[in-house]
N, C-alpha and C positions, 0 to 999 in steps of 0.2 A: 452466439454468445460466449464469453470468454471469462475466465474466473482470472482474476490478477492478485496477487499478493506482494504486498510491501513487506521486504524480512528483514531483520539482522540481528547477528548473532547476538549482539549484546546492546543493552542502552545504550543513548546518548550519541546514536548515528544521524540524531534530525531523520527518524523514518518516517514519523509521522506528520513535520511539517513538509517532509518532502512529497506524500502522499497526496496530504491537503492544496498543496502548490499545483502538482500534475495533474488534480482533479477537474479545474477549467478547460484543460487541454486533452482531456480524457471526453469532453462532452463533444469540443469540436470535433476531435477525430473518430468518433464513433455516430457522430451526427444525433448524440441523445437528444431526449426531448421529454415533457410531461406524460404523453403517450408512449414513448419507447426511452424509459430513463435508465440509467445508470443506479445499482447499488450500492452500499457503502455498509461494509459492517467492520465494529472496533474488537477485534477481535486480543484487544489488549487487556485482560480480564481483570488484573490485579492493579495494573496502570493508566489504564484508560484515555491514553492521550489524544487520539482524535476526539475522544467527548469531549474533553475538557477546551481542546483550540476551537474545536464548534460552539462552546459554551451553552451546550446542551447535557451538562449532567446532574442539574435538577431538572429538567424535562423525563428523564428518564428512571427518577425517584419513584420506586414501588409502584413500577409499569412493565410491561411486555419489553424484556430486552435481550441481548444478544445471551446471556445465562439462561433467558426461559427459552430463547431459540433452543440453544443447546441441549437443555434439559426436557425436551420434546413436550413443554406447557403447552398447554392449548392448543390441540391438536386442528391442523389448519389443512384445505384442501390446494391440491396444486392445479384443481380443476381452471381453466379462464373464465373471469367471470364476464357480464357482458360489456363492462368499462374494467379497466384496468385500476381505476382510481376507487371501485366499488369493492374489489376484493379484500375481505378479511385479513390475507395475511401482511398485503401493502400496506393497510389502513396502520399497521404498529410501525413503521416507519416516519420518521420526520424528514419533512422535505428542505433542504438546506443550501439550492441552488442560488438564492438570495445574497447568503452569505460569502459565497464562491464569485459572486460575479455575473451568473449566467440563471438561466431561465431557473423558477422556485422548485417545482417539479421535477426538472430533468435530470438531480443528484436526490436520492432518497435514503435516510442515513440510521441506522440503527444501534443504537450506542450503548455503553454500560451503567447499569445501575450498582455505583462501587460500592455501597450499601448492604449490598444483598449478598449474603455468606455462602455458599457453597462450597463443596468439595470434587472432587473428579469420580469419586465413586459417584455422584448425584447426575451427573452428565449423560443420563441414560439414554436420550434422544441421539446421541452419536453412532449408540450402536442399531439404531434403525436407518441410518444412512442420512442424517437431515441435508448433510450437503448437495447429497445426490438428489435428494426431493428438492431441495431447493433451484437446483439446474433446473429440473424439469420443470419448476414452475416458471423459470424465467424464457426459457423454449419455449412456452405455451405461450406465454404473456408478454410477448416481443419485448423483452427486457434487455440491453444494450450489452452489459457486460455487469460483472459482481467486483468490485475493489474491496480486498479486505487488507486492515493494518493489524500486520499479526505482532503477537509478542513475541519477546528475545528469548534465543536460544532452543533449548529441546523442550519450554514448558510443554502439555497437554494441547493449549491452546496455539502454538506455533506450530505443533505438529499435524494440526486440525488443519491448520489455514495454508499450509506448502501443500498440505497431500488433496486440498481441492484443488488447488491452480493450475493453470494451465502454463502461467508465467509468471515466474518468482524473481520479483525486482531484490536482488541482495544489495540493500544499502550498508557502506560502510566507509566509516574513516579510513585516510590513505596512511593509515601508522601499524606500526607492525603487529600489535596485539589485534588491530582490527583485520590485518590479511590473514593470518595466521588462522585465528578464528574460525572467520569465515571461509576458509579452504578447509578447514578439519570438517566442517558442515555439509560442504557439500559432498568430499568423501564420501560420507555418512550416507549422504541422499541418494548417490550414485550405486551405493549399496541394495537401496531399494526400488528404487525406479532413475533410467535415462531419460524418458520421454518428455521431460517438462523443457521448457525454454528458462534457461536462466541468463537473466539480463544484471552483468555484471555493472553497481553503479557507484565507484567514489562519491563520498557525500562530505559537505562542509571543506571543500577542498581548500586549501590557504590560496589567495589570491597572488601572494608571492612567494617565490623558489626559495629556498636555503640551501644552503651548501654546510654539512656539518660530516667534521671525521674525513674532508677531503671528496665529498659524494655530494651531488646534485640530489637533493633528496626527491624532487618531483620523478627524476627520470630513474630512479632506483626502484622507486613505487611502481611504475609502471612495468620495468623490466621483471620485476619480480611475483607480478601479478600477471604476465603473462607466460613466463616460466612455470608457474604455479597450475596455469589452466592448460599446459602440455600434459600435465600428470591427470587431469581429471577422466574421469570415464562418463562422462555425459558428451553427447552429442551435440547439441546443440546450446551455446554458450555464446552469448551476443556482447561485442566488444566495442560498440560504438563508443563504449566510454572512457574506454582505455585506452588513449593514446597520445602522443607529444600534442597534437591538435585538438583535440578535447578530451580532458580529463575530469570527468564524472561532474557532479555540483559543485560551482563554487559557492564560497564563502558567502553568507549575505550579513554584512553589519546590524542591520535592523533587527535579525533572527536573535543577536546575542541579547536584546533585550526583551524584545516582544516579538513573537509569531505572528505573521498574517500571509493574506493569499494576494501575492503579488499582482497577479491578474486583475483582481479588483481593485487595488490600489491605485494602478497603474491607469484605470480608467476616469480617473479625477485628480489623481497627483502626478507632479514628474516624478518617476523613479530614477534613482542614483545608478551611477553606472555599473555598480557589482549587483543590482537587483534586476537592470536591463539583462545582463549577462545572464543571471541565473533564470528567466524569464525562457531566454531563447532555449536554453534547456533542459527546463520543464516541457516546453514544446514538444523538442527533437523526443524526450522520452515517452511522450504521447503516443506521438507520429508511428514511433517504434512498438510501441505495445500496441497498438490498433493494428496492424499487420497482421497477417495469417501466417 
């Protein structure tokens, strides 16, 4: 069982849409199913991007949600039930596979009630290691993976999300501010632990290159990221998406207007060239994350 956190040092990286579009391929890579699902948590407590993208903001109103989970509300057992579907904690999640184009209960989601007002001091459940308890629950009940859509920066919930992860997918636009901010975060992370795998993932990468001040920007960004990685005190950094041959997740024109799940759209409609290319990269990312 693996915990994967999608993180960005600031908002606007396309983190939630990247998470959303990678999920169908994670189902395939992990061989997830209704009896051995992937659990997804929206840990962006203030912006709740994944909850909105899945259209479940109303579903979690006045119900058990991620904030309830963090506050330790409704004490639940990690002991296996006769059937996972009968487990009291599992039943708090909403099936979302249909939205993604896969088996409905292969992906179960715990979203955010954005109308519930809490502060960090109320998150008493975290002191008891709720993520450790979640991990034990998953191992005992055959859950394939936990996927977390994190908040940005050093917010309380972002620290929890990255701390719980085996793999951290660092989503960053290829701009200078994103590169600087992401690596400042990684240097801070290295002071705490170097045992996690970091997947560097440029996102919303323009489909055309541009020369500015006599420099080709794509090559400049690749070289800058590569140089910065060499200075990190982190042993396991995945650079599969930082090369001239493959540089991150390409920009998808559709997403400038309306985010969607390309995997599901492609089941019934012809995808455009940029969408087809993006699906190849989401699939590759899922395969990388499923590796031991």
